[in-house]
C-alpha positions, -999 to +999 in steps of 0.1 A: +094-299+017+066-288-002+053-298-035+048-274-058+014-271-084+020-268-119+004-238-118+026-226-090+060-232-115+041-207-140+040-182-118+072-187-100+090-187-135+069-151-141+079-135-115+117-143-125+110-129-161+108-165-178+089-151-216+060-172-234+059-200-206+020-206-200+016-240-190+035-261-170+033-302-171+050-331-148+060-359-162+076-388-148+100-407-173+137-417-173+153-397-202+136-366-205+141-336-178+126-307-195+112-299-234+095-266-239+075-265-272+083-248-302+065-215-294+080-214-257+045-218-243+043-250-229+070-267-208+071-306-199+094-314-165+104-343-150+083-345-114+110-340-095+107-301-101+075-303-082+100-302-053+122-272-066+143-248-042+139-215-048+174-220-060+166-246-085+138-223-098+164-196-101+186-214-126+156-228-142+145-199-150+182-188-166+184-222-183+151-211-201+162-171-209+199-179-217+196-212-227 
């Protein structure tokens, strides 16, 4: 499985109609899977999302748009 870049995740989310997210950053930590800035422009994701399949990206997009 290929590793996605942060820019590729931004593009994938735009293709899935996720509004506002302009920057994605991968973080390696033990407690936070994802966090979204107050304005919704900056998305921090656990580094595991760098290996996300299209199905996982679909689910992430649904979570970000529908809560």
